[in-house]
C-alpha positions in Angstrom: 17.7 6.2 0.9 15.5 3.5 0.1 11.8 3.4 0.4 10.0 0.1 0.7 5.9 1.0 1.4 4.0 -0.4 3.9 5.1 -2.0 6.8 1.8 -2.4 8.7 -1.8 -1.3 8.7 -3.5 -1.5 12.4 -7.2 -1.7 12.9 -9.9 -1.8 15.7 -11.8 -5.3 16.0 -14.3 -6.5 18.3 -13.8 -9.6 20.6 -10.3 -11.2 20.4 -11.5 -14.7 19.6 -13.4 -13.7 16.7 -11.0 -11.6 15.2 -8.3 -14.3 15.3 -10.6 -16.9 13.8 -11.2 -15.0 10.7 -7.8 -13.6 9.8 -6.1 -17.1 10.5 -8.9 -19.9 9.6 -11.3 -18.1 6.8 -8.3 -15.4 5.5 -5.5 -18.0 5.8 -3.0 -15.6 7.5 -0.1 -16.4 10.2 -0.6 -15.1 13.7 3.1 -13.8 13.6 2.6 -12.0 17.3 0.5 -12.3 20.1 1.2 -8.9 22.8 -0.9 -6.4 23.9 -1.5 -2.9 23.0 1.7 -1.3 25.1 -0.1 2.0 26.1 -3.6 -0.2 27.0 -2.0 -3.6 28.2 -5.5 -5.0 29.3 -5.9 -5.3 25.5 -4.7 -7.6 23.4 -2.4 -6.3 20.2 -2.7 -9.4 17.9 -0.3 -9.0 14.4 -1.0 -11.0 10.9 1.1 -11.5 8.3 2.9 -14.2 6.3 5.1 -17.2 7.1 8.0 -14.9 7.9 6.4 -12.2 9.4 7.9 -9.7 6.5 7.1 -6.1 6.5 4.6 -5.3 4.1 2.5 -8.4 5.1 1.2 -7.1 8.4 -2.4 -6.0 9.4 -2.6 -6.1 13.1 -5.8 -5.3 15.6 -6.7 -3.7 19.1 -9.3 -5.9 20.0 -12.0 -4.6 22.2 -14.9 -6.8 23.3 -17.4 -4.2 23.5 -16.2 -1.5 20.8 -18.6 0.5 19.7 -18.5 0.4 15.3 -16.8 3.2 13.7 -17.7 4.8 10.5 -15.7 5.1 7.4 -15.5 9.3 6.5 -12.9 12.0 5.8 -9.9 11.7 7.5 -9.9 7.9 7.4 -8.2 4.8 5.5 -11.2 3.7 3.7 -10.1 0.1 2.6 -7.2 -2.3 3.3 -6.2 -4.5 0.2 -4.3 -7.6 0.1 -2.3 -9.6 -3.0 -3.5 -12.7 -4.1 -3.0 -14.6 -7.4 -4.6 -13.3 -10.2 -6.8 -16.5 -11.1 -7.8 -16.9 -7.6 -10.5 -14.4 -7.4 -13.0 -17.1 -8.3 -12.1 -19.1 -5.5 -12.0 -16.6 -2.9 -15.7 -15.1 -4.1 -17.0 -19.0 -3.2 -14.9 -19.1 -0.1 -16.9 -16.2 1.0 -20.0 -17.5 0.1 -19.4 -20.6 2.3 -17.8 -19.0 5.0 -20.6 -16.5 5.0 -18.3 -13.3 4.5 -20.0 -10.2 3.4 -18.9 -9.3 0.0 -19.0 -7.5 -3.1 -18.6 -8.5 -6.9 -15.4 -8.6 -8.7 -14.7 -5.2 -10.2 -11.7 -3.5 -12.0 -9.6 -0.8 -10.9 -6.5 0.8 -12.9 -6.7 -2.3 -14.8 -6.5 -5.0 -11.7 -9.3 -7.2 -10.6 -10.8 -6.1 -7.1 -13.0 -8.4 -4.8 -14.5 -6.4 -2.0 -15.2 -7.7 1.6 -15.6 -7.1 5.2 -14.6 -8.7 8.2 -16.9 -9.8 11.2 -16.3 -6.2 12.6 -16.8 -4.2 9.4 -13.2 -3.6 8.3 -13.3 -2.6 4.6 -11.1 -5.1 2.7 -10.3 -6.2 -0.8 -8.4 -8.8 -2.8 -6.0 -7.7 -5.4 -5.4 -10.4 -8.5 -1.7 -9.7 -9.0 0.2 -11.1 -11.5 2.9 -13.8 -10.9 1.6 -14.1 -7.2 1.2 -17.7 -7.6 4.8 -17.9 -7.8 5.7 -16.7 -4.4 5.9 -18.2 -1.3 2.7 -18.6 0.8 1.9 -19.4 4.1 -0.7 -22.4 4.0 -3.7 -23.5 6.3 -6.1 -26.4 6.3 -8.7 -25.8 3.7 -7.1 -23.1 1.6 -4.7 -24.1 -1.3 -1.3 -22.9 -1.5 -2.3 -21.5 -5.1 -5.0 -19.2 -3.7 -3.2 -18.1 -0.6 -3.1 -14.5 0.3 0.4 -13.1 -0.7 0.7 -10.0 1.6 -0.5 -6.5 1.6 -1.1 -4.7 -1.5 -2.3 -1.2 0.0 -4.7 0.9 1.4 -7.3 3.8 -0.1 -7.0 6.7 2.1 -10.2 9.1 2.0 -9.5 12.8 2.4 -11.1 16.4 2.0 -7.8 17.2 -0.3 -5.2 14.5 -1.0 -2.8 16.6 -2.7 -0.6 17.6 0.4 -1.1 14.0 1.6 0.1 12.9 -1.8 3.4 15.3 -1.4 4.2 13.4 1.7 4.1 10.0 0.3 6.4 11.2 -2.9 8.8 13.6 -1.0 9.0 11.6 2.3 8.2 7.9 1.4 8.9 7.7 -1.9 6.1 6.4 -3.8 5.6 7.8 -7.3 1.9 9.2 -8.8 1.1 6.4 -11.8 -2.4 7.0 -12.4 -5.7 9.3 -11.8 -9.5 8.2 -12.1 -11.3 11.0 -11.5 -11.1 11.6 -7.8 -8.9 8.7 -7.2 -5.2 9.1 -7.6 -2.6 6.0 -7.3 1.0 6.1 -5.5 3.1 3.3 -6.0 6.6 1.8 -4.7 8.6 -0.9 -6.4 8.2 -3.2 -3.2 6.4 -6.3 -3.7 4.2 -6.2 -0.6 2.6 -2.8 1.0 3.0 -1.0 -2.3 -0.2 0.7 -3.2 -1.6 4.0 -2.0 -4.7 5.2 -3.4 -5.7 8.7 -2.3 -9.4 9.6 -2.6 -10.5 13.7 -2.5 -14.3 13.8 -1.5 -14.6 17.3 -0.1 -18.3 17.8 1.6 -18.4 14.1 3.5 -18.7 13.3 7.3 -15.6 13.0 8.9 -14.6 9.3 10.2 -15.5 8.2 13.9 -13.0 5.6 15.3 -14.6 2.5 16.3 -14.9 -1.3 15.8 -14.1 -1.9 11.9 -11.9 1.5 11.7 -7.9 1.5 10.8 -6.1 3.1 13.6 -3.0 4.1 11.4 -0.7 3.2 8.6 2.8 2.7 9.0 5.3 3.2 6.3 8.9 1.6 6.3 12.2 2.8 7.5 14.8 0.4 7.1 16.8 1.5 10.2 16.9 4.3 13.1 19.0 6.6 10.4 16.5 6.2 7.6 14.0 7.0 9.7 15.2 10.0 11.3 15.9 11.4 7.6 12.3 11.1 7.2 11.5 12.9 10.3 13.8 15.9 9.0 11.9 15.9 5.7 8.6 16.4 7.3 9.6 18.6 9.3 11.9 21.1 7.0 9.7 20.5 3.7 6.2 20.1 5.1 6.1 21.4 9.3 5.0 18.5 10.2 6.7 17.4 13.6 6.5 13.5 15.0 6.3 12.2 17.9 9.6 11.0 19.6 10.7 7.9 18.9 9.2 4.8 20.8 10.2 1.1 21.2 7.6 -1.6 19.8 10.2 -4.3 20.4 9.4 -5.3 17.1 10.7 -2.0 15.5 11.1 1.8 16.5 8.4 4.2 15.7 7.4 8.0 15.4 4.1 9.4 14.7 2.2 12.2 13.1 -1.0 13.3 11.4 -0.6 13.5 8.0 -2.4 17.0 6.8 -5.5 14.9 5.6 -6.0 13.8 9.5 -4.8 10.2 9.5 -2.4 8.7 11.6 0.8 7.7 10.1 3.4 6.0 11.5 7.2 5.5 10.6 8.7 1.9 11.6 11.6 0.3 11.2 12.5 -2.8 9.6 14.5 -3.6 13.0 15.0 -5.9 14.8 11.8 -7.6 13.3 9.2 -10.4 14.6 11.7 -12.9 15.7 13.6 -10.9 18.0 11.7 -12.7 21.0 10.6 -16.0 19.6 12.5 -18.4 17.1 10.6 -17.7 13.5 9.0 -21.1 13.4 7.1 -20.6 16.3 6.1 -16.9 16.1 2.8 -16.0 17.8 3.0 -19.4 19.8 2.9 -17.4 23.5 2.0 -14.2 24.7 4.9 -11.6 24.5 5.2 -8.7 26.9 8.1 -5.8 26.8 10.2 -5.8 29.2 8.3 -3.0 31.2 5.1 -4.9 31.3 6.6 -8.5 32.4 6.3 -7.9 36.3 2.7 -7.6 35.7 2.4 -10.5 33.6 -0.1 -12.4 35.8 -2.1 -9.2 36.4 -2.0 -9.1 32.5 -3.1 -12.5 31.4 -5.8 -12.5 34.2 -7.4 -9.8 32.5 -6.9 -10.8 28.6 -9.9 -13.1 27.2 -9.3 -16.7 26.3 -8.0 -16.9 22.4 -8.4 -20.7 22.2 
């Protein structure tokens, strides 16, 4: 059984146009897929990632025009981080100043240099300086040199009351291993190149998180195929007493969902069939893609979606 870390992270944003501009122009990610929220088709579902749209590189958004701001707190994903070359953090700090991006100063976590920042809708993000990342392929856009480009997700930081049971799911079910501790922060890793890190911060007595603009809606973990996903579901039930949802077809992966013991929504998503299933690799994200059951409503849906260009 192969365990490969995080598949994608899905968050909530404000106006779609601003969301698209920030992640493609300012951060330099590729718009991998332009579709809608299958459960709320009046809203876009935008997928950003690397040039190939690989699992482990993907951050997705449900952008709602008038969403109220969320709040980080207990039972929420506190931060989502990206991998960049180790020598690139100075470049990014300068770019954030130029682009008016709210950001912190470079800090050290578990021996790595980290630059925190926020997107326009308050999503807490970070860039993690990663050795040898400059030798990996990069999706490039105008104004961001290839040697500084984002190389995919690094991971997430979860904030929970008590992280022990959450950590047990990461190790028993998803194949992570505990690698370090620093006070209330515990690090779990896999050998995946992207999406390999989950940090759990235990903090009793804090206010609970509130879902809204800037909040992470869920974190999805990779399963190679249906059989591997089914085995993960079996372990969740037999070892941890958790019952995920039935499998849902999301066109680009097949998913089950459950709330881990700390209250955060987790997803298990298959690598198959991938984002090139309904448009060529070289034109990913070019057209609005709808699942077959929504295709008869295309005109109605398109008329209600805001313009992106």
